[in-house]
C-alpha positions in Angstrom: -41.4 28.7 36.5 -44.1 27.9 38.7 -42.3 26.2 41.9 -44.4 25.0 44.6 -43.2 25.0 48.3 -41.1 21.9 48.3 -39.1 23.5 45.8 -38.7 21.8 42.4 -39.0 18.2 41.1 -35.6 16.0 41.3 -35.4 15.7 37.5 -35.4 19.8 36.8 -32.4 19.4 39.0 -30.4 16.8 37.1 -31.6 18.7 33.8 -30.2 22.0 35.5 -26.8 20.9 36.6 -26.1 19.0 33.3 -27.1 22.4 31.3 -25.1 24.6 33.8 -21.8 22.2 33.0 -22.4 22.5 29.1 -22.2 26.2 29.8 -19.3 25.9 31.5 -17.6 23.9 29.5 -18.4 25.5 26.2 -18.0 29.1 27.2 -15.3 29.0 30.1 -13.3 26.1 29.5 -13.9 26.2 25.9 -13.7 22.6 25.7 -15.6 22.0 22.7 -15.2 18.4 22.0 -16.2 17.4 25.9 -19.3 20.2 25.4 -20.5 18.3 22.6 -20.4 14.8 24.2 -22.2 16.4 27.2 -24.6 17.9 24.5 -25.2 14.3 23.9 -25.8 13.3 27.4 -28.5 15.7 28.1 -30.9 14.3 25.1 -31.0 11.4 27.9 -32.9 13.4 30.1 -35.5 14.3 27.1 -38.2 12.8 25.5 -37.5 11.8 21.8 -40.6 13.4 21.0 -39.9 16.6 22.4 -36.5 17.5 20.3 -35.7 16.6 16.2 -33.4 13.8 15.8 -31.5 15.8 13.4 -30.3 18.4 16.1 -28.9 15.0 18.0 -27.6 13.4 15.1 -25.7 16.5 13.8 -24.2 16.9 17.4 -23.4 13.0 17.3 -22.0 13.6 13.7 -19.7 16.4 14.9 -18.8 14.8 17.8 -17.2 11.7 16.0 -15.7 13.8 13.5 -13.6 15.6 16.2 -12.6 12.2 17.6 -11.4 11.4 14.2 -8.9 13.9 13.8 -5.5 13.0 14.0 -3.6 16.2 13.6 -3.9 19.5 16.3 -3.9 22.2 13.5 -6.4 20.4 11.9 -8.6 19.9 15.1 -8.1 23.7 16.0 -9.0 24.5 12.5 -12.3 22.5 12.8 -13.2 24.0 15.9 -12.3 27.6 15.2 -14.8 26.6 12.0 -17.7 25.4 13.9 -17.9 26.9 17.3 -20.4 29.5 16.5 -22.4 26.3 15.7 -22.0 24.7 18.8 -22.9 27.6 20.6 -26.1 27.7 18.3 -26.8 23.9 19.4 -26.7 24.8 23.0 -29.3 27.6 22.4 -31.3 25.3 20.6 -31.3 22.9 23.6 -32.1 25.2 26.1 -34.8 26.7 23.9 -36.2 22.9 24.0 -36.3 22.5 27.5 -38.0 26.3 28.1 -41.0 25.1 25.2 -41.2 21.6 26.5 -41.5 22.6 30.1 -38.9 20.8 31.5 -37.7 23.8 33.9 -41.3 24.0 35.0 -42.8 21.6 37.8 -46.2 21.0 36.6 -44.3 18.7 33.4 -43.6 16.2 36.5 -47.0 16.0 38.1 -47.6 15.9 42.0 -44.8 14.8 44.5 -45.9 12.2 46.6 -44.5 10.1 49.2 -44.1 7.3 46.5 -41.5 9.5 45.0 -39.3 9.0 47.5 -37.0 6.3 47.8 -37.9 5.1 50.8 -40.6 2.2 50.6 -42.1 2.5 54.4 -42.5 6.1 55.4 -43.0 6.2 59.1 -45.1 9.3 60.7 -42.7 11.9 62.6 -42.9 11.6 66.0 -41.9 14.0 68.3 -38.9 12.7 70.9 -39.7 11.9 74.4 
């Protein structure tokens, strides 16, 4: 990754935060339904051309399927059968982030004063 002196672009921070949240939910908390929902959410931070719609649809369909399950035994059986697939989807998302440059400052162009939320940026003056 190439970092400029000012750190990294704010969009990269949002993506990293979301990715880390998915990883924690998937591997530490083992809340697979919530992890699927978060995986759906990370697609909102990506350009549609940068990922396969089939991946997003698979994740969405699996989440919807888990919501529809009524019994705890059926739910646990589904999770047990599909958790390797959930982890694979997370790795696929990470691959997209790396391959499409979402974690590299050069993807976002040069940051200028116009990128800030302040419209009138006054020059710094030393206090008297």
